C-alpha positions as CSV (number, residue, x, y, z in Angstrom):
1,X,18.6,-14.5,-36.5
2,X,16.5,-12.2,-34.3
3,X,15.4,-13.6,-31.0
4,X,11.6,-13.8,-31.1
5,X,11.5,-12.6,-27.5
6,X,13.5,-9.5,-28.4
7,X,11.3,-8.8,-31.4
8,X,8.2,-9.0,-29.1
9,X,10.0,-6.8,-26.6
10,X,10.5,-4.1,-29.3
11,X,6.9,-4.4,-30.4
12,X,5.6,-3.9,-26.9
13,X,8.0,-1.0,-26.2
14,X,7.0,0.7,-29.4
15,X,3.3,0.4,-28.5
16,X,3.7,1.6,-25.0
17,X,5.9,4.6,-25.8
18,X,3.8,5.8,-28.7
19,X,0.4,5.5,-27.0
20,X,-1.3,8.0,-24.6
21,X,-3.7,5.3,-23.3
22,X,-1.9,4.9,-20.0
23,X,-2.3,8.6,-19.2
24,X,-5.8,8.7,-20.5
25,X,-6.7,5.9,-18.1
26,X,-5.0,7.7,-15.1
27,X,-7.0,10.9,-15.9
28,X,-10.3,9.0,-16.0
29,X,-9.6,7.2,-12.7
30,X,-8.6,10.4,-10.9
31,X,-10.5,13.2,-12.5
32,X,-13.8,11.3,-13.1
33,X,-13.9,9.0,-10.1
34,X,-12.0,10.9,-7.5
35,X,-10.3,9.1,-4.6
36,X,-12.1,5.8,-5.2
37,X,-12.0,5.4,-1.4
38,X,-13.9,2.4,-0.1
39,X,-17.6,3.2,0.1
40,X,-17.6,6.1,-2.3
41,X,-19.5,6.3,-5.6
42,X,-16.2,6.6,-7.4
43,X,-15.0,3.3,-6.1
44,X,-17.6,1.2,-7.9
45,X,-17.4,3.4,-11.0
46,X,-13.6,2.8,-11.1
47,X,-14.1,-1.0,-10.7
48,X,-16.6,-1.1,-13.5
49,X,-14.4,1.1,-15.7
50,X,-11.4,-1.2,-15.2
51,X,-13.5,-4.2,-16.0
52,X,-14.8,-2.7,-19.2
53,X,-11.2,-1.7,-20.2
54,X,-10.0,-5.3,-19.6
55,X,-12.8,-6.5,-21.9
56,X,-11.9,-3.9,-24.5
57,X,-8.3,-5.1,-24.4
58,X,-9.3,-8.7,-25.1
59,X,-9.0,-10.2,-21.6
60,X,-11.2,-13.1,-20.7
61,X,-13.0,-14.2,-17.5
62,X,-13.3,-10.5,-16.6
63,X,-15.3,-10.2,-13.4
64,X,-15.8,-8.4,-10.1
65,X,-15.4,-10.4,-6.9
66,X,-17.3,-8.8,-4.0
67,X,-16.3,-8.9,-0.4
68,X,-17.7,-7.4,2.8
69,X,-15.7,-5.4,5.4
70,X,-16.1,-2.8,8.2
71,X,-16.1,0.5,6.4
72,X,-15.4,4.1,7.6
73,X,-16.9,7.4,6.6
74,X,-15.3,10.7,7.5
75,X,-17.2,13.2,9.6
76,X,-16.4,16.6,11.1
77,X,-13.4,16.9,13.5
78,X,-12.1,19.7,15.7
79,X,-8.9,19.9,17.6
80,X,-8.7,22.6,20.3
81,X,-5.8,23.5,22.5
82,X,-7.5,24.3,25.8
83,X,-4.4,25.0,27.9
84,X,-2.1,26.9,28.3
85,X,-3.7,28.8,25.4
86,X,-6.9,28.6,23.4
87,X,-6.3,27.7,19.7
88,X,-7.9,25.6,17.0
89,X,-5.5,23.4,15.1
90,X,-6.6,22.1,11.6
91,X,-6.5,18.3,11.5
92,X,-8.0,15.3,9.8
93,X,-9.0,12.0,11.4
94,X,-7.3,8.8,10.1
95,X,-9.4,6.1,8.6
96,X,-10.9,3.6,11.1
97,X,-10.6,6.2,13.9
98,X,-13.7,6.0,16.1
99,X,-16.0,9.1,16.9
100,X,-15.0,10.7,20.2
101,X,-15.3,13.8,22.4
102,X,-12.4,13.7,24.8
103,X,-9.8,15.9,26.6
104,X,-6.3,15.1,27.5
105,X,-2.6,16.1,27.7
106,X,-0.2,15.5,24.8
107,X,3.1,13.6,25.0
108,X,5.5,14.1,22.1
109,X,7.7,11.1,21.5
110,X,9.4,12.6,18.4
111,X,10.1,10.3,15.5
112,X,8.7,7.2,17.2
113,X,11.5,4.7,17.5
114,X,10.2,1.4,18.8
115,X,12.5,1.5,21.9
116,X,11.2,4.9,22.9
117,X,7.7,3.5,23.4
118,X,8.9,0.9,25.8
119,X,11.2,3.3,27.7
120,X,8.5,5.9,28.1
121,X,5.5,3.7,28.7
122,X,4.5,5.5,31.9
123,X,4.7,8.9,30.3
124,X,2.5,7.8,27.4
125,X,-0.3,6.2,29.4
126,X,-3.6,8.1,29.2
127,X,-2.1,10.9,27.0
128,X,-2.3,11.8,23.4
129,X,0.8,10.4,21.8
130,X,2.4,12.7,19.2
131,X,4.8,11.3,16.6
132,X,5.8,12.1,13.1
133,X,5.8,10.4,9.7
134,X,9.5,9.6,9.3
135,X,9.9,6.0,8.3
136,X,13.5,5.4,9.6
137,X,13.6,6.9,13.1
138,X,17.1,7.5,14.6
139,X,18.9,5.7,11.8
140,X,16.9,2.5,12.4
141,X,17.8,-0.3,9.9
142,X,14.2,-1.0,9.3
143,X,11.2,1.2,8.6
144,X,8.6,1.9,11.2
145,X,5.2,2.2,9.6
146,X,2.4,4.5,10.8
147,X,0.4,1.5,11.9
148,X,3.2,0.3,14.1
149,X,3.5,3.7,15.8
150,X,-0.2,3.7,16.4
151,X,-0.1,0.1,17.6
152,X,2.7,0.9,20.0
153,X,0.7,3.8,21.3
154,X,-2.3,1.5,22.0
155,X,-0.1,-1.0,23.8
156,X,1.4,1.8,26.0
157,X,-2.1,2.9,27.0
158,X,-2.4,6.2,25.1
159,X,-5.7,8.0,25.0
160,X,-5.2,9.1,21.4
161,X,-2.7,9.4,18.5
162,X,-1.5,12.5,16.7
163,X,0.4,11.9,13.5
164,X,2.5,14.8,12.3
165,X,3.6,15.1,8.7
166,X,7.4,15.5,8.6
167,X,7.3,17.2,5.2
168,X,6.8,21.0,5.1
169,X,4.0,22.5,3.0
170,X,2.1,19.3,2.4
171,X,-0.5,19.5,5.1
172,X,-1.7,16.5,7.2
173,X,-1.0,13.1,5.8
174,X,-3.6,10.4,6.0
175,X,-3.4,6.6,6.4
176,X,-5.5,3.8,8.0
177,X,-5.0,2.8,11.6
178,X,-7.3,-0.2,11.7
179,X,-6.0,-3.7,12.5
180,X,-6.9,-6.6,10.2
181,X,-10.2,-4.9,9.2
182,X,-11.0,-3.9,12.8
183,X,-11.5,-0.3,13.8
184,X,-8.9,1.5,16.0
185,X,-9.9,1.6,19.7
186,X,-8.4,5.1,20.3
187,X,-8.8,8.2,18.1
188,X,-6.1,9.1,15.6
189,X,-5.7,12.4,13.8
190,X,-3.1,14.0,11.5
191,X,-1.7,17.5,11.5
192,X,0.8,19.4,9.3
193,X,4.5,19.7,10.1
194,X,4.0,23.4,10.8
195,X,1.2,22.9,13.4
196,X,3.2,20.1,15.0
197,X,6.2,22.4,15.3
198,X,4.0,25.0,16.9
199,X,2.7,22.5,19.5
200,X,6.3,21.5,20.3
201,X,7.4,25.1,20.8
202,X,4.3,25.8,23.0
203,X,5.1,22.8,25.2
204,X,8.8,23.9,25.5
205,X,7.9,27.5,26.4
206,X,4.8,27.0,28.6
207,X,4.7,23.5,29.8
208,X,2.0,20.9,29.5
209,X,-0.4,21.2,26.5
210,X,-3.9,20.0,26.9
211,X,-6.4,19.5,24.1
212,X,-10.0,18.6,23.3
213,X,-10.8,16.4,20.3
214,X,-14.2,16.0,18.9
215,X,-14.9,13.8,15.9
216,X,-18.1,12.3,14.2
217,X,-16.7,9.7,11.9
218,X,-18.9,6.6,11.2
219,X,-18.2,2.9,11.1
220,X,-20.5,0.7,9.0
221,X,-20.5,-2.6,7.1
222,X,-19.7,-2.1,3.4
223,X,-19.0,-4.1,0.2
224,X,-16.1,-3.7,-2.1
225,X,-14.8,-5.5,-5.2
226,X,-11.7,-7.0,-6.6
227,X,-11.5,-6.7,-10.4
228,X,-10.0,-9.8,-12.2
229,X,-9.1,-10.5,-15.9
230,X,-7.1,-13.2,-17.7
231,X,-5.0,-13.8,-20.8
232,X,-5.3,-17.5,-20.9
233,X,-2.1,-19.4,-21.7
234,X,-1.9,-21.7,-24.8
235,X,0.4,-24.4,-23.4
236,X,0.2,-24.4,-19.6
237,X,-2.9,-22.4,-18.8
238,X,-3.0,-23.7,-15.3
239,X,0.2,-21.8,-14.4
240,X,-0.4,-18.1,-13.6
241,X,1.7,-15.0,-13.7
242,X,-0.2,-12.4,-11.8
243,X,0.2,-8.6,-11.9
244,X,-1.8,-6.4,-9.5
245,X,-2.4,-3.0,-7.8
246,X,-5.0,-1.7,-5.5
247,X,-7.3,0.9,-7.0
248,X,-8.6,2.6,-3.9
249,X,-7.0,5.9,-2.8
250,X,-7.6,7.9,0.3
251,X,-10.6,10.1,0.5
252,X,-8.8,13.4,0.9
253,X,-7.2,13.4,-2.6
254,X,-7.2,11.8,-6.1
255,X,-4.6,9.2,-5.1
256,X,-2.9,9.7,-8.4
257,X,0.5,8.4,-7.7
258,X,-0.6,6.1,-4.8
259,X,-2.2,4.0,-6.1
260,X,-3.7,5.0,-9.5
261,X,-0.3,5.2,-11.3
262,X,0.1,1.5,-10.5
263,X,-3.4,0.8,-11.7
264,X,-2.9,2.5,-15.0
265,X,0.5,0.8,-15.4
266,X,-1.1,-2.7,-14.8
267,X,-3.8,-1.9,-17.3
268,X,-1.3,-0.8,-19.9
269,X,0.7,-4.0,-19.4
270,X,-2.5,-5.9,-19.9
271,X,-3.4,-4.0,-23.1
272,X,-0.1,-4.8,-24.8
273,X,0.3,-8.3,-23.6
274,X,-3.3,-9.2,-24.7
275,X,-2.3,-8.6,-28.3
276,X,-0.1,-11.7,-28.3
277,X,-0.5,-15.4,-27.3
278,X,1.6,-16.7,-24.3
279,X,2.4,-20.1,-23.0
280,X,1.2,-19.5,-19.5
281,X,-1.8,-17.5,-18.2
282,X,-1.5,-13.8,-17.2
283,X,-3.9,-12.7,-14.5
284,X,-4.5,-9.0,-13.8
285,X,-6.0,-8.1,-10.4
286,X,-7.1,-4.8,-9.1
287,X,-7.6,-4.9,-5.3
288,X,-10.2,-3.0,-3.4
289,X,-9.8,-1.4,0.0
290,X,-6.0,-1.7,0.4
291,X,-5.6,1.5,2.3
292,X,-7.4,0.4,5.4
293,X,-5.9,-3.0,5.8
294,X,-5.1,-4.9,2.5
295,X,-8.7,-6.1,2.6
296,X,-9.2,-6.9,-1.0
297,X,-6.1,-9.0,-1.5
298,X,-6.7,-10.8,1.8
299,X,-10.3,-11.6,0.6
300,X,-8.9,-13.0,-2.6
301,X,-6.3,-15.1,-0.9
302,X,-8.9,-16.6,1.5
303,X,-11.4,-17.3,-1.4
304,X,-8.8,-18.8,-3.7
305,X,-6.6,-20.8,-1.3
306,X,-6.9,-24.0,-3.3
307,X,-5.6,-22.2,-6.4
308,X,-2.6,-20.3,-5.0
309,X,-0.2,-23.0,-5.8
310,X,-0.9,-22.3,-9.5
311,X,0.7,-18.8,-9.2
312,X,4.2,-18.9,-10.7
313,X,4.9,-15.3,-9.7
314,X,2.9,-12.3,-8.4
315,X,4.2,-8.9,-9.3
316,X,2.8,-6.1,-7.1
317,X,2.6,-2.7,-8.7
318,X,1.2,-0.4,-5.9
319,X,2.0,3.2,-7.0
320,X,4.5,1.8,-9.5
321,X,4.1,4.6,-12.1
322,X,4.9,7.3,-9.6
323,X,7.8,5.6,-7.9
324,X,11.1,7.6,-8.2
325,X,12.9,4.5,-9.4
326,X,11.5,1.5,-11.2
327,X,13.3,-1.5,-9.6
328,X,12.3,-5.1,-8.9
329,X,12.2,-6.1,-5.3
330,X,12.1,-9.9,-4.8
331,X,10.7,-10.7,-1.4
332,X,13.6,-12.8,-0.3
333,X,13.5,-15.2,-3.2
334,X,17.2,-15.4,-3.4
335,X,17.1,-18.4,-5.7
336,X,15.7,-16.1,-8.4
337,X,18.5,-13.5,-8.1
338,X,20.5,-14.9,-11.1
339,X,17.3,-15.4,-13.1
340,X,16.4,-11.7,-12.8
341,X,19.9,-10.6,-13.4
342,X,19.8,-12.5,-16.6
343,X,16.5,-10.9,-17.5
344,X,18.0,-7.5,-16.8
345,X,21.0,-8.2,-19.1
346,X,18.8,-9.5,-21.9
347,X,16.4,-6.5,-21.6
348,X,19.3,-4.0,-21.6
349,X,17.5,-2.0,-19.0
350,X,18.8,-0.4,-15.8
351,X,16.9,-1.6,-12.7
352,X,18.1,-2.7,-9.3
353,X,17.1,-6.1,-7.9
354,X,16.3,-6.2,-4.1
355,X,15.8,-9.0,-1.7
356,X,13.7,-7.6,1.1
357,X,10.0,-7.8,2.1
358,X,7.5,-5.7,4.0
359,X,3.9,-6.0,5.1
360,X,2.5,-2.7,3.8
361,X,1.0,-3.7,0.4
362,X,-1.0,-6.3,-1.4
363,X,1.8,-8.8,-2.0
364,X,1.8,-9.6,1.8
365,X,-1.3,-11.9,2.0
366,X,0.2,-13.9,-0.9
367,X,3.7,-14.0,0.8
368,X,2.1,-15.3,4.0
369,X,0.7,-18.2,2.0
370,X,4.0,-19.0,0.4
371,X,3.3,-17.6,-3.1
372,X,6.4,-16.3,-4.9
373,X,6.1,-12.5,-4.9
374,X,7.9,-9.4,-5.9
375,X,7.1,-5.8,-6.6
376,X,8.0,-2.8,-8.7
377,X,9.5,-0.9,-5.8
378,X,12.3,1.6,-5.3
379,X,15.3,-0.5,-4.3
380,X,17.6,2.5,-4.9
381,X,15.7,4.8,-2.5
382,X,15.9,7.7,-0.2
383,X,14.6,6.5,3.2
384,X,12.5,9.6,3.9
385,X,8.9,8.8,3.3
386,X,6.1,9.1,0.7
387,X,6.2,12.8,-0.2
388,X,2.9,13.9,-1.7
389,X,1.4,10.4,-1.2
390,X,-1.5,10.3,1.3
391,X,-1.9,14.1,1.2
392,X,-4.5,16.2,-0.7
393,X,-1.7,17.0,-3.2
394,X,-1.4,13.5,-4.7
395,X,-3.0,14.7,-7.9
396,X,-2.6,13.8,-11.6
397,X,-0.2,16.6,-12.3
398,X,2.4,14.9,-10.0
399,X,2.5,11.9,-12.3
400,X,4.4,11.8,-15.6
401,X,3.5,9.8,-18.7
402,X,7.2,8.7,-18.8
403,X,6.8,7.2,-15.3
404,X,3.7,5.3,-16.3
405,X,5.3,4.0,-19.4
406,X,8.4,2.9,-17.6
407,X,6.4,1.0,-15.0
408,X,4.2,-0.7,-17.6
409,X,7.0,-1.7,-19.9
410,X,9.1,-3.1,-17.1
411,X,6.2,-5.1,-15.9
412,X,5.2,-6.4,-19.3
413,X,8.8,-7.4,-20.2
414,X,9.4,-9.1,-16.9
415,X,6.0,-10.9,-17.2
416,X,7.0,-12.1,-20.7
417,X,10.1,-13.7,-19.4
418,X,8.6,-15.3,-16.4
419,X,5.9,-16.8,-18.6
420,X,8.5,-18.2,-21.1
421,X,11.1,-19.4,-18.6
422,X,11.5,-23.2,-19.0
423,X,13.6,-23.3,-15.8
424,X,12.0,-21.6,-12.8
425,X,14.2,-22.2,-9.7
426,X,11.7,-21.0,-7.0
427,X,9.0,-23.1,-5.5
428,X,6.3,-22.0,-3.2
429,X,7.1,-21.9,0.5
430,X,5.4,-24.2,2.9
431,X,4.1,-23.0,6.2
432,X,7.3,-23.9,8.0
433,X,9.4,-21.9,5.5
434,X,7.1,-18.9,5.8
435,X,7.4,-19.0,9.6
436,X,11.2,-19.2,9.3
437,X,11.2,-16.2,7.0
438,X,9.0,-14.1,9.3
439,X,11.0,-15.1,12.4
440,X,14.5,-14.4,11.2
441,X,16.6,-12.6,13.9
442,X,16.3,-9.3,12.0
443,X,12.5,-9.6,12.2
444,X,12.3,-10.5,15.9
445,X,11.3,-7.0,17.1
446,X,8.5,-6.6,14.6
447,X,7.2,-10.1,15.2
448,X,7.1,-9.5,18.9
449,X,5.1,-6.4,18.3
450,X,2.6,-8.2,16.0
451,X,2.1,-10.9,18.6
452,X,1.3,-8.3,21.2
453,X,-1.2,-6.6,18.8
454,X,-2.8,-10.0,18.2
455,X,-3.2,-10.5,21.9
456,X,-4.5,-7.0,22.5
457,X,-7.3,-7.2,19.9
458,X,-8.2,-10.8,20.8
459,X,-8.6,-10.0,24.5
460,X,-10.1,-6.5,24.4
461,X,-12.0,-6.2,21.2
462,X,-13.4,-9.7,20.5
463,X,-16.5,-8.4,18.7
464,X,-15.0,-5.5,16.8
């Protein structure tokens, strides 16, 4: 006798791998709406498009949830070397960087290992800190995000921050530098690997390098939207399996892989799952303004705190369709390891299962509230960085329909099994358990840094 779940699996797989809908949606999101960066016309057009597609697929309770935030608009920027030579260096400002007209000397800290900032604090003070985009400096066992490098520059008293892409030929890489929705207090710019190498050679050959930076970016209150749609369960509708991705990209590109490949994959999972009935509710969420601080998912968590205990599992799919490997990373929910290994065997699909967590995507506000979270993330990964992501070359042609289908099918098949599992061994973490997770010895360094950042912003920027 054929297992009904396997039969449903096959139906879903046949639908996904014989349809072009997922690529059609990606092309509309990117080619018609552009970056969808917070505050652009394309952002609202994309939100409305997703909502209409959800309705077309048969989802219910489809709606947009607005939230307010401190927005940012790109202005003109010039970076001039004024000593020992005169030269203009192409650059871009990083979102939430303030407008400035300042001069100063650069200090190159290289890959930006955390210990280097403390050891070289006196050399950094009042200078433009230069570092690159490598995630694992000097063989570090943990990644060091751009925001941490910027934050450590702040704490060391830097006058500015220069982010150098470590990939050749991609140009400057963008990325937000704000903190919990607040603007950065010192300017931050990005330059290409090639221009960074030129500055390094110049400093080595001729000594101190002095620059002048002028920027005219704007900070202003704005509104964004989360897009929500449900497939209501028939037996236990109060229990929710949530799938989500942010839909805003960075303003310098289409953001096709990051994040639109995840958006299209979530939409495709919604399309095929909506054709069947399910015992528990599926909720599909597209988050606004992730790129400058996880603002949409934070807004949702704050607005729905009383309902979070209904979420059985949240699967985050940020950039999932463009990921080099489609794995499942459980955010230290070790009690679910055997469950997901059983899923993998039943699905006859090759994916790794990880047990780590990070703070750089929309699962994190849920994790902080104890919600059981995971993500389609590369567990089998090369620890080098994001490649085309966050550059102007993150365009539709970099994403394959196979990658989109693989992410959508993995998500749909996992969601099916989570919804139908009679035994679910994980329970939401209470506040004490969340604190224990965050304060494990391996997280001590990053937690100390975060505490310092909290203090910095509380004391120096109370009204920002």
